[in-house]
C-alpha positions in Angstrom: 41.6 55.2 -4.9 38.9 55.7 -7.3 36.7 58.9 -7.2 32.9 59.0 -6.6 32.1 59.1 -10.3 34.4 56.3 -11.3 32.5 53.1 -12.1 35.2 51.0 -13.6 37.5 50.6 -10.7 39.5 47.4 -10.9 39.1 44.5 -8.4 42.9 44.8 -7.6 42.4 48.4 -6.4 39.4 47.4 -4.3 41.4 44.6 -2.6 44.2 47.1 -2.0 41.7 49.4 -0.3 40.5 46.5 1.8 44.0 45.7 3.0 44.3 49.3 4.1 41.0 49.1 6.0 39.6 51.9 3.9 36.2 51.6 2.3 36.1 51.5 -1.5 34.0 54.6 -2.0 33.9 54.1 -5.8 31.8 50.9 -5.6 28.3 52.2 -4.9 26.0 50.3 -7.3 24.2 47.1 -6.1 25.5 45.0 -8.9 29.1 45.8 -8.0 28.5 45.1 -4.3 26.9 41.7 -5.2 29.8 40.9 -7.5 32.3 41.7 -4.8 30.5 39.8 -2.0 30.3 36.6 -4.0 33.9 36.8 -5.3 35.7 33.6 -4.3 39.0 35.4 -4.0 37.8 37.3 -0.9 38.2 35.8 2.5 35.5 36.0 5.1 37.3 38.6 7.1 37.9 40.8 4.1 34.3 40.5 3.0 33.1 41.3 6.5 35.2 44.4 6.8 34.1 45.7 3.4 30.4 45.1 4.1 30.6 46.9 7.5 32.3 49.8 5.8 30.3 50.1 2.5 27.5 47.5 2.6 23.8 48.0 3.0 22.0 47.8 6.3 20.9 44.2 5.9 24.4 43.2 4.9 25.9 44.8 8.1 23.3 43.0 10.2 24.3 39.7 8.5 27.9 40.3 9.4 27.0 41.0 13.0 24.9 37.9 13.3 27.8 35.8 11.9 30.4 37.4 14.3 30.3 34.4 16.7 31.0 32.1 13.8 34.0 34.1 12.7 35.4 34.0 16.2 34.9 30.3 16.4 37.3 29.7 13.5 40.7 29.4 15.1 42.5 30.4 11.9 40.6 33.7 11.6 40.1 34.4 15.3 43.0 36.8 15.8 42.3 38.5 12.5 38.7 39.0 13.4 39.5 40.5 16.8 42.0 42.9 15.1 39.9 44.0 12.1 36.2 43.0 12.3 35.4 43.7 16.0 36.7 47.3 16.0 34.8 48.0 12.8 31.6 46.6 14.5 32.1 48.9 17.6 32.6 51.8 15.2 29.4 51.1 13.3 27.2 50.7 16.4 27.6 54.4 17.3 25.2 55.4 14.5 23.4 52.1 13.9 19.7 51.7 13.8 17.6 49.8 16.3 17.7 46.5 14.4 21.4 46.4 14.2 21.8 47.3 17.8 19.5 44.5 18.9 21.5 42.1 16.7 24.8 43.2 18.2 23.5 42.8 21.8 22.5 39.2 21.0 25.8 38.5 19.3 27.9 39.9 22.2 26.1 37.7 24.6 26.6 34.5 22.5 30.3 35.3 22.4 30.6 35.1 26.1 28.2 32.1 26.5 30.3 30.1 24.1 33.6 31.2 25.6 34.9 32.4 22.2 36.9 35.2 23.8 38.9 35.2 27.1 37.1 37.0 29.9 39.9 39.6 30.1 39.6 40.5 26.4 35.8 40.4 26.6 35.8 43.0 29.5 38.1 45.3 27.5 36.2 45.2 24.3 32.6 44.0 24.3 31.7 44.8 27.9 32.7 48.5 27.5 30.4 48.7 24.4 27.5 47.1 26.4 27.9 49.6 29.3 28.0 52.6 27.0 25.0 51.4 25.0 22.8 51.0 28.1 22.5 54.8 28.2 21.1 55.0 24.7 18.3 57.5 24.2 16.2 55.0 22.3 14.3 53.1 25.0 14.1 49.9 22.9 17.9 49.9 22.3 18.6 50.7 26.0 16.3 47.9 27.1 18.0 45.4 24.8 21.5 46.3 26.0 20.4 46.3 29.6 19.0 42.8 29.3 22.3 41.7 27.7 24.3 43.3 30.6 22.2 41.5 33.2 22.8 38.1 31.5 26.5 38.9 31.1 26.8 39.6 34.9 25.8 35.9 35.6 28.8 34.8 33.5 31.5 37.1 34.7 33.6 36.7 37.8 33.0 39.0 40.8 36.4 40.7 40.4 35.5 41.9 36.9 32.0 42.9 38.1 33.4 44.9 41.0 36.0 46.6 38.8 34.0 47.3 35.6 30.3 47.3 36.6 29.8 48.2 40.2 31.1 51.7 39.9 29.2 52.4 36.8 26.0 51.2 38.4 26.4 53.3 41.5 27.0 56.4 39.3 23.8 55.7 37.4 21.8 55.7 40.6 22.6 59.3 41.6 19.6 61.6 41.8 21.1 63.9 39.2 20.9 61.1 36.6 17.9 60.6 34.4 15.0 58.3 35.4 16.1 55.8 32.8 19.6 55.6 34.3 18.2 55.2 37.8 15.8 52.5 36.7 18.8 50.7 35.1 20.7 51.1 38.3 18.0 49.4 40.3 18.1 46.3 38.1 21.9 46.2 38.0 22.2 46.5 41.8 19.6 43.7 42.3 21.6 41.5 40.0 25.1 42.0 41.5 23.9 41.9 45.1 24.1 38.1 45.0 27.7 38.2 43.8 29.3 39.9 46.7 29.8 39.3 50.4 27.4 40.9 52.9 29.9 43.5 54.1 30.5 44.7 50.6 26.7 45.0 50.1 26.3 47.0 53.3 29.2 49.3 52.5 28.8 49.9 48.7 25.2 48.9 47.7 22.9 49.4 50.6 23.1 53.3 50.8 22.2 53.5 47.1 19.4 51.0 47.6 17.9 53.1 50.5 18.2 56.2 48.4 16.4 54.7 45.5 13.6 53.4 47.8 13.0 57.1 48.7 13.3 58.4 45.1 10.9 61.1 44.0 9.8 59.1 41.0 7.3 56.3 41.7 8.6 54.1 38.9 12.1 54.2 40.5 10.6 53.3 43.9 8.6 50.5 42.5 11.6 49.1 40.5 13.9 49.2 43.5 11.2 47.6 45.6 11.1 44.6 43.3 14.9 44.2 43.8 14.8 44.2 47.6 14.3 40.4 47.6 17.8 39.9 45.9 19.4 42.5 48.2 18.0 40.8 51.3 19.3 37.4 50.3 22.7 38.8 49.7 22.8 40.6 53.1 21.3 37.9 55.4 18.5 37.7 57.9 19.7 40.1 60.6 20.6 42.9 58.1 17.3 42.4 56.4 15.3 42.8 59.6 17.2 46.0 60.5 17.6 47.7 57.1 15.3 46.1 54.4 12.1 45.5 56.3 11.5 49.1 57.4 11.8 50.2 53.7 9.5 47.4 52.6 6.8 48.3 55.1 7.0 51.9 54.0 6.8 51.0 50.3 3.6 48.9 50.9 2.0 52.0 52.3 3.0 54.2 49.4 0.5 56.5 47.9 1.0 55.1 44.5 -0.8 51.9 43.6 2.1 50.7 41.4 4.5 50.9 44.4 2.1 49.0 46.7 1.7 46.2 44.2 5.5 45.9 44.0 5.7 45.9 47.8 3.2 43.0 48.1 5.0 41.0 45.5 8.3 41.5 47.4 6.7 40.5 50.7 5.6 37.2 49.1 9.1 36.5 47.6 10.9 37.3 50.9 8.8 35.0 53.1 11.2 32.0 52.8 14.0 34.1 54.1 12.3 35.3 57.3 12.0 33.5 60.6 8.8 32.7 62.5 9.1 35.6 64.9 9.4 38.1 62.1 6.5 36.6 60.2 4.3 36.7 63.2 5.1 40.2 64.4 5.6 42.1 61.1 4.6 40.2 58.0 1.2 38.8 59.0 -0.2 42.1 60.3 1.2 43.9 57.2 -0.4 41.4 54.8 -3.8 41.7 56.6 -3.6 45.5 56.3 -2.8 45.3 52.6 -5.7 42.9 51.9 -8.2 45.1 53.8 -7.1 48.2 51.9 -7.4 46.5 48.6 -10.9 45.3 49.2 -12.0 48.8 50.4 -10.4 50.7 47.6 -11.2 48.2 44.8 -8.3 49.5 42.9 -5.6 47.8 40.8 -4.1 46.2 43.9 -7.1 43.9 44.3 -6.3 41.6 41.3 -2.7 41.4 42.5 -3.8 40.4 46.0 -6.0 37.7 44.5 -3.0 36.5 42.5 -0.5 36.4 45.4 -2.9 35.1 48.1 -2.2 31.4 47.3 1.6 31.8 47.7 1.1 34.1 50.7 -1.1 31.7 52.6 1.2 28.8 51.8 4.3 30.7 53.0 2.9 31.8 56.3 0.7 28.7 57.1 3.0 27.4 59.7 3.0 30.7 61.7 -0.8 31.3 61.7 -3.1 30.7 64.6 -6.5 29.1 64.0 -8.2 32.5 64.2 -5.8 34.0 61.6 -6.2 30.9 59.4 -10.0 31.3 59.4 -9.6 35.1 58.6 -7.6 34.3 55.4 -10.1 31.6 54.4 -13.0 34.1 54.8 -11.1 36.8 53.0 -10.5 34.4 50.1 -14.2 33.6 49.9 -14.9 37.3 49.8 -12.5 37.7 46.8 -14.3 34.9 45.0 -17.7 36.8 45.3 -16.4 40.3 44.7 -18.4 42.3 42.2 -21.3 39.9 42.0 -23.5 41.6 44.5 -22.8 45.2 43.3 -23.5 44.7 39.6 -27.2 45.5 39.7 -26.8 48.2 42.3 -24.0 50.0 40.4 -26.1 49.9 37.2 -29.1 51.5 39.1 -27.0 54.2 40.7 -25.2 55.2 37.5 -28.2 55.2 35.3 -29.7 58.7 36.3 -26.2 60.2 36.3 -25.6 59.3 32.7 -28.4 61.5 31.4 -27.0 64.8 32.9 -24.1 65.4 30.7 -22.7 63.6 27.7 -19.1 64.0 28.9 -20.0 62.6 32.3 -21.8 59.8 30.5 -18.7 58.7 28.6 -16.5 59.0 31.7 -18.9 57.1 33.9 -19.2 54.3 31.4 -15.4 54.1 31.2 -15.1 53.9 34.9 -17.8 51.2 35.2 -16.1 49.0 32.5 -12.7 49.4 34.1 -14.0 48.5 37.5 -15.9 45.6 36.2 -12.8 44.3 34.4 -10.8 44.6 37.7 -13.4 42.7 39.6 -13.6 40.0 37.0 -9.8 39.7 37.0 -9.9 39.4 40.7 -12.4 36.5 40.6 -10.3 34.9 37.8 -7.1 35.1 39.8 -9.0 33.7 42.9 -10.1 30.8 40.8 -6.5 30.2 39.7 -5.4 30.0 43.4 -8.2 27.6 44.4 -6.0 24.5 44.5 -3.5 26.4 46.7 -6.4 27.4 49.1 -7.6 23.7 49.2 -4.1 22.8 50.3 -4.1 25.6 52.8 -7.5 24.6 54.2 -7.2 20.8 54.0 -9.3 18.2 52.4 -11.2 17.5 55.5 -12.4 21.1 55.9 -13.2 21.5 52.2 -16.9 20.7 52.5 -17.8 23.2 55.2 -15.4 25.9 54.1 -14.8 26.0 50.4 -17.3 23.7 48.7 -20.0 26.4 48.2 -17.3 28.8 47.0 -16.1 26.3 44.4 -19.7 25.8 43.2 -20.1 29.6 42.8 -16.9 29.8 40.8 -18.0 27.0 38.5 -21.2 28.9 37.8 -19.7 32.4 37.6 -21.4 34.7 35.0 -18.1 35.4 33.3 -16.6 32.7 31.1 -13.0 33.7 32.1 -13.6 32.7 35.7 -15.2 29.4 34.7 -12.4 28.7 32.2 -9.8 29.2 34.9 -11.6 27.0 37.4 -12.1 24.3 34.8 -8.4 24.3 33.9 -7.5 23.5 37.5 -10.3 21.1 38.2 -7.9 18.0 38.1 -5.6 19.6 40.7 -8.6 20.0 43.1 -9.6 16.4 42.5 -6.1 15.2 43.4 -6.0 17.3 46.6 -9.4 16.1 47.7 -8.6 12.4 47.2 -11.4 10.3 48.5 -13.7 13.3 48.8 -13.5 14.1 45.1 -17.1 12.9 44.7 -18.2 16.2 46.5 -17.5 18.2 43.3 -19.1 15.7 40.9 -22.0 17.9 40.2 -19.7 20.9 39.5 -17.8 18.8 36.9 -21.1 17.9 35.2 -22.0 21.6 35.1 -18.7 22.5 33.5 -19.0 19.7 30.9 -22.5 21.1 30.0 -21.2 24.7 29.7 -22.0 26.6 26.5 -18.6 28.3 26.3 -16.0 26.6 24.2 -13.2 28.0 26.3 -14.6 26.5 29.4 -15.0 23.1 27.7 -11.4 23.4 26.5 -10.2 23.7 30.1 -12.0 20.6 31.4 -11.6 18.4 28.2 -7.9 18.8 28.2 -7.6 17.4 31.8 -10.5 14.9 31.7 -8.1 11.8 31.8 -6.5 13.0 35.0 -10.0 13.8 36.5 -11.3 10.3 35.7 -8.2 8.7 37.1 -8.8 10.6 40.4 -12.4 9.2 40.6 -11.3 5.7 39.7 -8.5 5.7 42.3 -10.6 7.3 45.0 -11.6 5.4 48.2 -14.7 4.0 46.6 -12.6 2.1 44.0 -15.3 2.0 41.3 -14.7 -0.9 39.0 -15.8 -1.1 35.4 -19.0 -2.9 36.3 -19.7 -0.6 39.2 -19.2 2.6 37.4 -22.8 2.4 36.1 -24.1 3.2 39.6 -21.1 5.2 40.9 -20.3 8.9 40.4 -19.1 8.2 36.9 -22.7 7.5 35.9 -23.3 11.2 35.6 -19.9 12.4 34.5 -19.4 10.1 31.5 -22.7 11.0 29.8 -22.0 14.7 30.2 -18.5 14.1 28.8 -20.0 12.4 25.8 -22.6 15.1 25.4 -20.0 17.8 25.2 -19.1 16.5 21.8 -22.1 18.2 20.3 -21.0 21.7 21.5 -17.4 21.2 20.5 -18.1 20.1 17.0 -20.3 23.1 16.4 -17.3 25.4 16.5 -14.4 25.4 14.1 -11.6 24.7 16.6 -10.3 21.5 15.1 -7.5 21.3 17.7 -10.1 21.1 20.5 -12.0 18.5 18.5 -8.8 16.5 18.1 -8.1 16.6 21.8 -11.6 15.4 22.6 -11.3 12.5 20.2 -8.0 11.5 21.8 -9.2 11.8 25.3 -12.2 9.5 24.6 -9.7 6.6 24.8 -9.4 7.1 28.6 -13.0 5.8 29.0 -11.6 2.2 28.7 -10.6 2.3 32.3 -14.0 3.3 33.7 -16.6 1.9 31.2 -17.8 -1.6 30.7 -17.2 -3.4 27.4 -20.8 -3.3 26.4 -21.1 0.4 27.2 -18.0 1.2 25.2 -19.5 -0.7 22.2 -22.9 0.9 22.5 -22.1 4.5 23.5 -18.5 5.5 22.8 -17.5 3.6 19.7 -20.5 4.8 17.6 -19.4 8.4 18.3 -15.9 7.7 17.1 -17.0 5.9 14.0 -19.3 8.8 13.1 -16.5 11.4 13.5 -14.1 9.2 11.7 -16.3 9.5 8.6 -17.8 13.0 9.0 -15.1 15.1 10.7 -13.6 17.7 8.4 -10.1 18.0 9.6 -7.7 15.1 9.0 -6.0 15.3 12.4 -9.5 14.8 14.0 -10.1 11.7 11.9 -6.7 10.3 12.8 -7.3 11.0 16.5 -10.8 9.3 16.3 -9.2 6.3 14.5 -6.6 6.0 17.2 -9.1 6.1 20.1 -11.5 3.7 18.2 -8.8 1.1 17.7 -7.5 1.5 21.2 -11.0 1.0 22.7 -11.8 -1.9 20.4 -9.0 -3.9 22.1 -11.1 -3.6 25.3 -14.3 -5.0 23.7 -14.7 -8.5 25.0 -17.0 -10.0 22.4 -15.3 -11.2 19.3 -18.3 -10.7 17.1 -18.4 -7.0 18.1 -14.7 -6.5 17.4 -14.9 -8.2 14.0 -17.9 -6.0 13.1 -15.8 -2.9 13.8 -12.9 -4.2 11.8 -15.1 -5.2 8.8 -16.8 -1.8 9.1 -13.4 0.0 8.8 -12.6 -2.1 5.7 -16.0 -1.5 4.1 -16.4 2.2 4.9 -12.8 3.2 4.1 -10.9 0.7 2.1 -13.8 0.1 -0.3 -15.2 3.6 0.0 -16.2 5.5 -3.2 -14.6 8.8 -2.0 -10.8 8.9 -2.3 -10.2 10.9 0.9 -11.8 8.1 2.9 -9.5 5.5 1.2 -6.6 7.7 2.1 -7.8 7.7 5.7 -7.7 3.8 5.6 -3.9 4.0 5.1 -3.6 6.1 8.3 -5.8 3.6 10.1 -3.5 0.8 9.0 -0.5 2.8 10.5 -2.4 3.0 13.8 -3.2 -0.7 13.7 0.5 -1.5 13.2 1.3 0.7 16.2 -1.4 -0.7 18.6 -1.9 -4.3 17.5 0.4 -7.3 17.0 2.0 -8.2 13.7 0.0 -11.4 13.5 -3.3 -9.6 13.8 -2.5 -7.0 11.1 -1.3 -9.6 8.7 -4.5 -11.7 9.2 -7.0 -8.7 9.1 -5.7 -5.7 7.1 -2.6 -6.7 5.1 -4.3 -7.9 1.9 -6.9 -5.1 1.9 -4.2 -2.5 2.2 -2.2 -3.9 -0.8 -5.4 -3.8 -2.9 -5.0 0.0 -3.0 -2.0 -0.2 -5.4 -4.6 -0.5 -8.2 -6.5 2.6 -7.0 -7.4 5.1 -9.8 -6.3 8.1 -7.7 -2.6 8.9 -7.7 -2.6 10.3 -4.2 -3.8 7.0 -2.8 -1.0 5.1 -4.5 1.5 7.7 -3.4 0.4 7.3 0.2 0.6 3.5 -0.1 4.2 3.8 -1.2 5.1 5.4 2.1 3.7 2.5 4.2 5.2 -0.4 2.1 8.5 -0.5 4.2 6.4 -0.9 7.3 4.6 -3.9 5.8 7.9 -5.6 5.1 9.0 -5.2 8.7 6.0 -7.2 9.8 7.0 -10.3 7.8 8.8 -13.4 9.1 10.1 -16.2 6.9 9.1 -18.9 6.0 5.6 -18.3 7.6 4.9 -15.2 5.6 6.3 -16.2 2.3 3.0 -15.7 0.6 2.5 -12.2 2.0 6.1 -11.4 0.8 5.2 -12.5 -2.7 2.1 -10.3 -2.7 4.2 -7.3 -1.6 6.8 -8.0 -4.3 4.0 -8.2 -6.9 2.5 -5.0 -5.7 5.9 -3.2 -5.9 6.7 -4.7 -9.3 3.4 -3.6 -10.8 3.9 0.0 -9.5 7.4 0.1 -10.9 6.3 -1.2 -14.3 2.9 0.4 -15.0 3.0 3.6 -13.0 2.6 6.7 -15.1 2.3 9.5 -12.5 5.6 11.2 -11.9 5.1 11.7 -8.1 4.0 8.1 -7.6 7.0 6.9 -9.6 9.3 8.9 -7.4 7.5 7.6 -4.3 7.8 4.0 -5.3 11.5 4.5 -6.1 12.2 5.9 -2.6 10.2 3.0 -1.1 12.2 0.4 -3.1 15.4 1.9 -1.8 14.2 1.6 1.8 12.8 -1.9 1.1 16.2 -3.1 0.0 17.7 -2.1 3.3 15.1 -4.1 5.4 16.2 -7.6 6.3 13.4 -10.1 6.9 14.2 -12.3 9.9 13.8 -16.1 9.9 11.5 -17.7 12.4 14.3 -19.8 13.9 16.4 -16.6 14.5 13.5 -14.7 16.1 13.1 -17.5 18.7 16.7 -17.0 19.9 17.1 -13.2 19.6 14.2 -11.1 21.0 14.6 -7.4 20.3 12.6 -4.8 22.2 10.1 -4.5 19.3 9.7 -8.2 19.2 9.0 -8.3 23.0 6.4 -5.6 22.6 4.8 -7.4 19.7 4.7 -10.6 21.7 3.1 -8.8 24.6 0.4 -7.4 22.3 -0.2 -10.9 20.9 -0.6 -12.4 24.3 -3.1 -9.7 25.3 -5.2 -10.5 22.2 -5.0 -14.2 23.0 -6.0 -13.6 26.6 -9.0 -11.6 25.3 -10.2 -14.6 23.3 -9.6 -17.0 26.2 -11.6 -14.8 28.6 -14.4 -14.7 26.1 -14.6 -18.4 26.0 -14.6 -18.7 29.8 -17.4 -16.1 30.0 -19.5 -18.0 27.5 -19.1 -21.2 29.4 -20.1 -19.5 32.6 -23.2 -18.0 31.0 -24.2 -21.3 29.5 -23.7 -23.1 32.8 -25.8 -20.5 34.6 -28.6 -20.8 32.0 -28.6 -24.6 32.3 -28.7 -24.4 36.1 -31.6 -21.9 35.9 -33.6 -24.1 33.6 -32.8 -27.2 35.7 -34.1 -25.4 38.8 -37.2 -24.4 37.0 -37.8 -27.9 35.8 -37.4 -29.3 39.3 -39.8 -26.7 40.6 -42.4 -27.8 38.0 -41.9 -31.5 38.9 -42.2 -30.7 42.6 -45.4 -28.8 41.9 -46.9 -31.8 40.0 -45.9 -34.2 42.7 -47.7 -32.0 45.3 -50.8 -31.9 43.1 -50.8 -35.8 42.9 -50.9 -36.0 46.7 -47.3 -37.1 47.3 -46.7 -35.6 50.7 -43.5 -37.5 51.4 -40.7 -35.5 53.0 -38.0 -38.0 51.9 -35.9 -36.2 49.3 -36.1 -37.7 45.9 -33.1 -39.0 43.9 -30.7 -36.5 42.3 -31.3 -35.3 38.8 -29.6 -37.5 36.2 -28.8 -40.5 38.6 -29.7 -44.1 37.9 -32.0 -44.3 40.9 -34.1 -41.5 39.4 -34.4 -43.4 36.2 -35.2 -46.8 37.6 -38.5 -45.8 39.3 -42.0 -47.0 38.9 -43.6 -47.3 35.5 -45.9 -44.3 36.1 -43.0 -42.1 36.9 -41.1 -43.3 33.8 -44.1 -42.8 31.6 -44.6 -39.3 32.9 -41.0 -38.5 32.2 -40.9 -40.1 28.8 -44.3 -38.8 27.6 -45.0 -35.3 29.0 -48.4 -33.8 28.8 -47.6 -32.0 25.5 -47.1 -35.2 23.5 -50.2 -36.3 21.7 -51.6 -39.8 22.1 -50.8 -40.5 18.4 -47.2 -39.6 18.9 -47.0 -41.7 22.1 -48.5 -44.7 20.3 -46.0 -44.3 17.4 -43.1 -44.2 19.8 -44.3 -47.2 21.8 -44.6 -49.2 18.6 -41.1 -48.3 17.4 -38.8 -51.3 17.1 -36.0 -51.3 19.6 -32.7 -51.9 18.0 -29.4 -52.4 19.8 -27.0 -49.5 19.7 -24.7 -49.4 16.8 -27.0 -51.3 14.5 -29.8 -48.8 14.1 -30.9 -48.0 10.6 -31.1 -44.4 9.5 -34.6 -43.4 10.4 -35.4 -45.7 13.3 -35.7 -44.8 17.0 -33.0 -46.3 19.2 -33.8 -47.1 22.8 -31.1 -48.3 25.2 -32.4 -51.4 26.8 -30.3 -50.8 29.9 -31.6 -47.4 30.5 -33.8 -48.4 33.5 -31.5 -51.1 34.9 -29.2 -50.2 37.7 -25.6 -51.2 37.1 -22.3 -51.1 38.9 -21.1 -48.2 36.8 -23.8 -45.9 37.9 -21.6 -43.8 40.2 -19.3 -43.0 37.4 -21.9 -41.8 35.0 -21.4 -38.1 36.0 -17.6 -38.4 35.8 -17.4 -39.4 32.2 -18.4 -36.8 29.7 -18.5 -36.7 26.0 -15.6 -34.6 24.8 -16.9 -31.3 23.5 -15.6 -29.8 20.3 -13.8 -26.4 20.1 -16.0 -23.4 20.6 -17.3 -21.9 17.4 -16.2 -18.3 16.6 -19.5 -17.6 14.8 -22.3 -15.6 16.4 -24.7 -17.5 18.6 -27.6 -16.9 16.3 -25.8 -18.8 13.4 -24.7 -21.8 15.5 -27.9 -23.8 15.4 -27.0 -27.1 13.6 -30.6 -27.8 12.8 -30.7 -24.9 10.3 -29.1 -25.0 6.9 -29.1 -21.7 5.1 -32.4 -20.7 6.8 -34.3 -23.9 6.4 -34.3 -27.3 8.3 -31.3 -29.4 7.4 -31.8 -32.7 5.5 -31.5 -35.9 7.5 -28.0 -36.5 6.1 -26.8 -33.2 7.6 -28.3 -33.8 11.1 -25.6 -35.1 13.4 -26.3 -38.3 15.2 -25.6 -38.6 19.0 -22.8 -40.8 20.2 -25.2 -43.7 20.6 -23.9 -45.2 17.3 -20.3 -45.1 18.5 -20.5 -45.5 22.3 -20.8 -48.7 24.2 -24.2 -50.1 25.2 -23.5 -50.0 28.9 -22.8 -46.2 29.0 -25.9 -44.2 28.1 -25.0 -40.7 26.9 -26.7 -37.6 28.0 -29.0 -36.3 25.4 -30.1 -32.8 24.7 -33.4 -31.1 24.0 -34.5 -30.0 20.6 -33.2 -26.4 21.1 -29.6 -27.6 21.1 -28.9 -26.6 24.8 -27.3 -29.3 26.9 -29.4 -31.0 29.6 -28.7 -29.8 33.1 -25.7 -31.4 34.6 -24.0 -32.1 31.3 -20.4 -31.0 30.8 -21.0 -29.8 27.2 -21.5 -26.2 26.2 -24.0 -24.6 24.0 -21.8 -25.0 20.9 -20.3 -28.3 22.0 -23.7 -30.1 22.6 -25.1 -32.2 19.8 -28.8 -31.7 19.4 -31.3 -34.5 19.0 -34.5 -34.4 17.0 -37.8 -35.4 18.7 -40.9 -36.6 16.9 -43.0 -34.5 19.2 -43.8 -30.8 18.9 -41.1 -28.2 19.5 -40.0 -28.1 23.1 -40.9 -31.8 23.7 -38.9 -33.8 26.3 -39.7 -37.1 24.5 -36.2 -37.3 23.2 -34.5 -37.7 26.6 -33.3 -40.7 28.5 -31.1 -42.0 25.8 -33.8 -42.1 23.2 -33.1 -40.5 19.8 -36.0 -40.1 17.4 -35.3 -38.8 13.9 -38.0 -36.5 12.5 -40.0 -37.0 9.4 -37.6 -35.6 6.9 -38.5 -34.3 3.6 -37.2 -35.7 0.4 -35.4 -33.9 -2.4 -38.8 -33.0 -3.9 -40.1 -31.5 -0.7 -42.4 -34.5 0.2 -42.3 -36.1 3.6 -40.5 -39.4 3.8 -42.7 -42.4 4.8 -43.0 -43.1 8.5 -42.0 -46.4 10.2 -45.6 -47.5 10.4 -46.1 -46.8 6.6 -42.9 -48.7 5.8 -44.1 -51.8 7.7 -47.4 -51.7 5.8 -45.6 -51.4 2.5 -43.4 -54.4 3.4 
């Protein structure tokens, strides 16, 4: 073996030393260690042994971390147990904290993965664990104790009784250190559930009772927390006789730490006890603890507030009405603790502060500590409010807890308001139909200035709105304007101003995503006018990219709920204009993210018709990052295509890829397009005939989306028809009212009802009635003379600018009863906005005579007079046409004249190409 000064020891001698399990002391330099550890001629076992013997600390830790992997290899398992594991146990005696922690984790993994038989494990690894629990380093001892407790769950009870039980009892003797007795308490609590009750009574119970009476309060408190496990192992009768007396004594301990442990154990043991024990022992004990905590205002008060919800729920079946009311009143007292004494305590301590500087500092410290305890008490009470609502009942909420809930929502400390806002949705669910009682409290929380409070309520606002929508009132979308949501939703939208003043982009993202839930409780018009403008603004002005993406997701999701097509198209065109054609490159990059969301939410057909070509335009963008982002979405575009319908779109995609491959100069974009091409080659485009036969899950989802979009269009057409019919009916009623008024003025007092509107009988009346109907009061005498002199021409032979009058208009015929049944077929509804659908306008000016459509009088039969329309283009009352389907007629009278009705069509004086008026009929006769 080489000496300490020898630096040229050969590798053969080092390997010989490794075979003898002796460290090569001559290799001390870092270079030689690195050369040895990377040598391919060394096996893993040999390298591990050497590093444990002569390696650095980090190398030893690495070997210990990899110990489970060495044992997993079947070829090296026996060799590892023979050479590596003993070396590890040897090294751990003097190892530092980091290596000890690594070894404790590795030993647990070996047992969890069953890498070593239990018998071998108990002889090697378990002995090391038991010895290391008594380490003087508290961190090391705690790590090994946690490992031992986890190992107990995996070992059989025979091994536990033989190897662990005796050691645990020995650690619990009074002569042992406090650390050993604390470890004994935890071990006994863990193994109590492994043995039979008689073993526990004989072996464990005496040690448990001794530790409950220990002189050190930490030991008493630790053992008190384990009484729950010991009681479950012993059973009810043994618990009542042996455990409960100890527990009652511990809850009355002089140390606050022990009393807290006793209260927690009482709560955990409730499910084990019977009704008689709860009524005679537990309930009086709990009432006493609560009263003492309020009187002392010590550290037990926040713990009582924390455990009160579980406590009331556990003993609710055993309480009388009087006891139940006592716990409700006590809870209300906890919710108000500290609020009344703040001003009084400040007045009392102010003169005492000036006496002495030392007393001043101590008094301030005591005041702050007490204030923190009281705030924590109210915070824990707010956390338990849903449990108390369940305990009290929804019917008793208003008289018992409503006022307390309002005080918690308006508490001066933000931590209390934050806690109550985080559990607001749970309270709504428990109240059910009575959730509208806390509507004003929700509005107050949404208007809170604290960002933490807003975070609690914003994160749960979808569940809260669902509760209001599913409550007994069943507010629909149209009714929500006058329901309880009329105050909640504006406050929810107003919280956006406060949230976007902070720099918490995660909260901003959550707000943007949760805005999409308003589609269930807001009308289409309200969404378009109030919610969508906020999303469009944040989509442009928000700083963080996740916030923009969340706003885009909610915007596109809400747009699917907008009923009017004009409004939807305006949003889509706005996205294309503001992002795809934006001057700033980061907005164009956002457009690619928008397209990804559209592919996710909308049908393939919609995307191909609306965004496909605009997205491909970005391949010519001057910014390389935009082209690089485009490359990542190209495979998604190919998955949308179906042949042969989308052959043109496929050609555009191929041209885009080909251009990027040929002309791209940026290295990153070139790599991106190469990766995209490889993925594009793997995508198979389905044929249309194949997709009809085989529907995959994605195809079914896409078909469902497409049907929803089609249904939206159909519903829009139906609503337009209903609106037009309602408008026609309203105008018809108004016209009948005017006619009735004129008849009463003329002295016609007959009570016989007149003929129905639009019937033959109404048209074949007296001459006076016909004249009044043909020539209303707003037609000038000159116009009436000109119309009366107009030559009547049979239908179908009328020249271009002559008035056509049906000669049979006033004659009753046998086909009169079928007039209302036969309608002129209306053309398909226009998709253009209503203000662009007037056929009398051509680019903002009156259309020329050649562009004005002629009524069906030139093509219909002479015996079937067609219903004409007024000059405004709206169908006459009773017609089957719609606003877009009706064909307007042109009257020679002023605007609004009714002279064009009754089957009479009069063409206006049209202008020629030079702007001059065409000659009238009278002037033409003179010229002839």
